[in-house]
N, C-alpha and C positions, 0 to 999 in steps of 0.2 A: 537297421538290419538290411542286408542287401542279398538278393538272390540273382543268380545268373539264369541259365536255361533251366536248371532244376535245383532242388534243395529242400531242406526242411526248416521251417520257421516257427519258433515258439515265442509267444508274447503274453504278457499279463492282460487280464481282462480290463476293458474300458480304457484302453490306450491305443495309440496309433502306430502304424508300421508303414515305412516307405519301401516299396519293392522296385528295384532296378532290374528290369528284365533283359538288359543287354541287347535290345533290338528284337527280342523274340515276341511274336504276336501273342496277344492275350488269349486268343482262341486256342493256342497250342500249350497253354500252361494250366495244369491242374492245381487248384488251391484247396487245401484241407483246412476247414475251420472247425475247431472242437471247443465246446463250452464246458466239458467235463461230464455232461449228461447225454450229449449226442454229437456225432461227427458228421459233417456235411462235406461231400466230395463234389465239386463242380469245376467247370472251366472258369478261369479267372474272369473271362468276359461276362459270364452270367452274374457273378457277384457285382461287377461294375453296373450292369443293368439294374440289379436289385438295390443299388445304393449302398451296399455293404463295403465296397472298395471304391475309393476315389482314384481314378487314373491320374497319374502325375508323372512328370519327367524333370530331370535336372537340366536346366537350360543355361546355367552359367556356373563356373567354378573358379574360385580365387584362392590362391595360396599367398605366401609371404616370402617368395624366393628372390625378390629383387629389391634393393641391391644385395649381392652376395656377401654374407658375413663370414664365410668359411666355417670350419667345424666349431670353433669356440669363440668367435668374435661376436660383437654386438654394437649397436649404435642407437643413440637417441635421435628421434625426429629425422630419420633418413630421407633424403630426396631420391628421386628416380624410381619411385614405386607407384603402383596404381592406387595405393591407399594414401590418405592424408593423415599424418601423425602429429598429434598435438604434443605439447610439453608433457614430459613424464611418460611418454610412450616410445616404443622403438622395435627394432628387429634383433633377433638372436639366432646364432647358429645352434645346431642340435645339442652341442655339449658345452655351451657357454654358461656363464654364471647364473643365467635366468632359467635354466632348465628345470623340469619336474623329474619324476622318477621313471619316465619312459620316453621313448623317441616318438615324435609325431608320426602317425600312420597316414598322413595326407599323401595321396598318390602324386601330387604335384611337387612334393619335396618336403624335407623335414625342418626347414627354417620355420620360425613362428614369430608372432608378435606378442609384446607384453604391454600391460597398462599398470603403471606403478603409482600407487597413492590415490589421492582424492581428486574428483572432478577433472579427469583426463579422458581424452577421446581418440579413437581411431575411426575414420569414416571413409566412405566411398560413394560415388554416384553410380547407381545401377541404371544402365540404358538398355534399350531394346525390349522393354516390357510392353505388354498389351494393356492399354487403358481399360480399366474395368476388370482386368484379369485377376485371378486369385493366386497368391504366392505364399510361400513360407521359406525360411532359411534353415539350413542345417550347418553346424560347425563343430569344431573340437574345442574343448575347454579344460584348463587345469590351473595350477598356481605354482609360483616359484617356491620350490621346497627348501631352498637354502634360507628362506625367511619364513615368517608366519603365514598360515592360511587365514581365510576369512574375509578377504576383500570381496566385493560384490561384482556383478556384471549385469548391465542392462543393455538391451538392443532396441533401438528406436528408429522408426521410419520417419523421414522428413522432420527431424527435430527442429523446433522453433518455427515451423510453418503451421498453417491452419489445418493441414492434413496429418499433423503429427500423431503417431500411434506407437505405444510401447508393445513390442511383440515378444519380449523375453525379459525376465527379471529373476536373477539368482541372488538372494541377499547375502549368501556366504558360500564362496567357492572353496571346497575342502577336499576334492579328489586329487590325490597326489600323482596320479597318472592321467593320461589323456582320456577324456570321455566324450562321446558324441552327444550333442544337444540339438533339439529342434524347437523352433519358435512356433508361436501361434500363427495362424493365417492372417494375411492382410490383402486388401484390394488395392491395386495400383491406381492412383488418382490420375496418372498420365503415363506416358511412355518412358519416363525416368523418375527416379526417386533417390534420396540419399539414405544410406544405412549408417547408423552411428553405434559403435560399441563404446560404452561409458562405464567408468567405475567411480564410486564416491568414497570408498574406504571407510565405512561407518565405524569400524573398530579402531581406526588410527594406527600409527606405527608403520613400519616398512612391510607392506603387503602388496603383492603383484598378481594380477590375473593374466593368464596366457590364453591366446586364441590361435586357431589355424583352420585350414580346410573349409573355407566358407563356400557354401553351395546355394544357388537360387533354384527353388523347386516350383514349377508351374503346374497348376491343376487344370486339366482339360475341361 
């Protein structure tokens, strides 16, 4: 969920919300929190002090726009990207054979990445982090609707290292249109780390998970 200078936000109980204030100071934003029994009107800054709201900001955004695949092209393991593509992964244009039932809403562009089959990975080194800082990722997720649903998706920080931590696990990706996802929080062990998106295809067959619009969110 994203707010600019003003707006209304409704969300289920016991879940989290990320607010993008678009540069507006917290002291200038009124936040309404309703439990169904009472409604609390306060400045956002007061909720931050109370610990109800955790101030955060998007510090890095990554799409899958390079190299360009055109409207309907695709390529396995492309070079020239900020991402590292393993075997069975690649890039697709918005209307290529890997598409789902909607166009990616990523503001950086509507190309996306796919992970086909079992034990395949797409990874990237994140730099410019604060050692000891708290972060999480948000991203878009769907599946290739021209084939079966049900491939999985796991997101891992520093896979294979002593600091490895799994921050997201969806055992079965079944949404036929793009949906926003948020990982659990992690603490940066240093100023850089590797993020890996992995599928294991537990059901077998031709199944592909799609991802786009990866954002790194830092908690203040």
